[in-house]
C-alpha positions in Angstrom: 216.1 60.6 -21.8 215.2 57.2 -21.6 215.9 54.3 -18.5 219.4 54.4 -20.1 220.4 57.0 -22.7 223.8 57.0 -21.6 224.4 53.9 -24.1 221.9 54.8 -27.1 223.8 55.4 -30.7 222.8 59.4 -30.5 225.6 59.6 -27.9 228.5 59.0 -31.2 227.4 62.6 -32.6 226.2 65.7 -31.8 223.3 67.7 -33.7 222.6 71.2 -32.4 219.3 71.1 -30.7 216.4 73.4 -29.7 216.6 73.2 -25.9 220.5 73.4 -26.4 221.1 73.9 -22.5 218.7 70.9 -22.0 220.7 68.8 -24.5 224.0 69.9 -23.8 223.5 68.7 -20.6 222.6 65.1 -21.8 224.8 65.0 -24.4 227.9 65.6 -21.9 226.6 63.2 -19.4 226.5 60.5 -22.1 230.0 61.4 -22.7 231.3 60.8 -18.7 228.5 57.8 -18.3 230.3 56.0 -21.5 233.7 56.9 -20.6 234.2 59.5 -23.7 235.1 62.2 -21.1 237.0 59.7 -18.3 237.7 60.5 -15.0 239.7 63.7 -14.2 238.7 65.0 -18.1 239.1 69.1 -17.7 235.8 70.5 -18.9 236.7 74.0 -20.3 233.7 75.9 -21.4 235.5 77.4 -24.6 236.5 74.3 -25.8 233.5 71.8 -25.1 231.3 74.9 -26.6 233.4 75.1 -30.0 233.4 70.9 -30.3 229.9 71.0 -29.8 228.4 74.2 -31.9 227.3 76.1 -28.9 227.8 79.5 -27.0 229.5 79.0 -23.6 226.5 80.1 -21.6 224.6 76.3 -22.0 228.0 74.6 -21.4 228.6 76.2 -18.2 225.1 75.3 -17.2 225.7 71.7 -18.0 228.4 71.5 -16.1 226.8 73.3 -13.0 223.9 70.7 -13.7 226.4 67.9 -13.6 228.4 68.9 -10.5 224.8 69.0 -9.2 224.4 65.2 -10.3 227.5 64.2 -8.5 230.1 64.0 -12.1 231.5 66.6 -12.1 233.8 68.9 -9.6 234.1 72.4 -9.8 237.6 73.8 -8.3 238.4 77.5 -7.7 240.7 78.6 -9.7 241.1 75.6 -11.4 237.8 74.9 -13.7 235.7 72.2 -13.7 236.0 68.4 -14.3 235.4 65.0 -14.1 234.9 63.9 -10.7 236.7 60.0 -10.4 234.5 57.1 -8.8 235.9 56.1 -5.7 236.4 52.2 -4.1 234.1 53.3 -1.4 231.7 54.7 -3.7 231.6 51.5 -5.4 231.3 49.4 -2.3 228.2 51.5 -1.7 226.5 51.5 -4.8 226.9 47.6 -4.7 225.7 47.3 -1.5 222.3 49.4 -1.6 222.0 47.3 -5.3 222.4 43.4 -4.3 219.7 44.1 -1.7 217.4 46.3 -4.7 218.6 43.4 -7.5 217.7 40.7 -4.6 214.3 42.5 -3.7 213.1 43.2 -7.8 213.9 39.1 -8.5 212.0 38.1 -5.6 208.6 40.0 -6.6 209.6 39.0 -10.3 209.0 35.8 -9.6 205.4 35.5 -8.0 204.3 38.7 -10.5 206.3 37.7 -14.0 204.0 37.7 -17.4 205.1 35.3 -20.2 206.0 39.0 -22.0 208.0 39.6 -19.1 210.7 36.2 -19.3 210.4 36.6 -23.1 212.2 40.1 -22.2 214.1 38.8 -20.0 215.7 36.4 -22.4 215.8 38.8 -25.2 217.4 40.8 -23.2 220.3 38.0 -22.4 220.2 37.3 -26.0 221.0 40.6 -27.0 224.3 40.6 -24.2 225.6 37.4 -25.7 225.6 38.5 -29.1 227.6 41.8 -28.5 230.4 42.0 -30.2 233.3 41.2 -27.7 235.1 45.0 -27.5 231.8 46.9 -27.5 231.5 46.8 -24.0 228.8 50.3 -24.2 226.2 47.5 -25.8 226.6 44.7 -23.8 226.2 47.2 -20.5 223.2 48.2 -22.4 222.0 44.6 -23.5 222.9 43.7 -18.8 221.1 46.7 -18.1 218.2 45.8 -20.1 217.7 42.6 -18.3 218.2 43.5 -15.4 215.7 46.2 -15.8 213.3 43.6 -17.0 213.1 42.0 -14.0 212.4 44.9 -12.5 209.5 45.9 -14.5 208.2 42.3 -13.5 207.9 42.8 -9.8 205.0 45.3 -10.4 206.7 47.4 -8.0 206.7 51.0 -9.3 209.0 52.3 -6.8 211.7 49.4 -6.7 211.4 50.2 -10.8 211.8 54.1 -10.1 214.6 54.0 -7.5 216.6 51.1 -10.0 216.4 53.7 -12.2 217.7 56.2 -10.2 220.4 54.1 -9.5 221.5 53.0 -13.2 223.8 55.8 -13.9 225.9 55.6 -11.3 226.1 51.6 -12.1 226.5 52.3 -15.7 229.9 54.2 -14.4 231.2 51.3 -12.5 230.6 48.7 -14.8 232.8 50.2 -17.2 235.2 48.7 -14.7 234.5 45.3 -15.2 233.0 45.6 -18.5 235.3 42.5 -19.8 233.5 40.4 -17.8 230.1 40.9 -19.2 230.3 37.8 -21.4 232.3 35.5 -19.6 230.9 32.2 -18.9 230.5 32.9 -14.9 228.7 35.8 -15.5 225.9 33.7 -18.0 225.9 31.1 -16.0 224.7 33.7 -13.3 222.2 35.2 -15.2 220.8 32.2 -16.8 220.8 30.9 -13.2 218.5 34.0 -12.1 215.9 33.7 -15.1 216.0 29.9 -14.1 215.0 31.0 -10.6 212.2 33.3 -11.8 210.7 31.3 -14.4 210.4 28.5 -11.9 208.1 30.3 -9.8 210.6 30.2 -6.7 210.8 33.7 -4.8 213.8 32.5 -2.4 216.3 31.4 -5.0 215.6 34.2 -7.5 216.2 36.8 -4.3 219.2 34.7 -3.6 220.9 34.1 -7.0 220.5 37.9 -8.0 222.2 38.8 -4.5 225.4 36.8 -5.0 225.7 37.6 -8.6 225.6 41.5 -7.5 227.8 41.0 -4.8 230.6 39.2 -6.9 230.6 42.1 -9.8 230.8 44.3 -6.7 233.9 42.6 -5.4 235.5 42.2 -8.4 235.2 45.8 -9.2 236.0 47.2 -6.4 239.2 44.7 -6.8 239.8 46.1 -10.0 239.6 49.5 -9.1 241.7 49.5 -6.7 244.7 47.8 -9.0 243.9 51.0 -11.3 244.6 53.1 -8.7 247.4 51.4 -7.8 249.0 51.4 -11.0 248.2 54.7 -11.8 250.0 56.1 -8.3 253.1 53.9 -9.2 253.3 55.6 -12.7 252.9 58.7 -10.8 255.8 57.7 -8.7 257.6 57.3 -12.0 257.7 60.4 -13.5 
């Protein structure tokens, strides 16, 4: 799996692989992270095995691995379902990411090469030219921008830790995907890029942290509103 396999084109179809158990796991993870299998979706072994053209064993193994990853919850006598993202979890993810993205931007301002700057600009251009309703492509491009900053930091440990956060970030980014291309988002991205290109560590960290913080607040607000809507619907049923 690459840095952000969750949003690659292979998620559109499933080809029966040689290493079935690994590919079933990767494929189901893709579907969860991109929202095809949304929060609360039941993971019935028989149905999934039939859809993917495999036996039940690799599906069962994949579901167990996904449960270990925290993406799936398995309940006795009820089976498995995709675990819902809660507001507290989102706050925790963004709190950590704010610090790490700020550090990455600070280090990038000191170490970025012309090639790194070109990679950042290419990612932003890709993001701004994505179709307006293609949220997965927008999220992929956004992650490419932030990954380019991390790579420019020349801190392998930081790159590894941020890569580990990528999966959680993708799930929560789907909650605010419609903001990926708005004017405020574009402006903050370009402010980060300009500060790094100007080799200003303090401003780079400040703008990167502000960007992540603002998106974190927005995501939590959207999630709470969505949960309230669901509760209201349940009350009406």
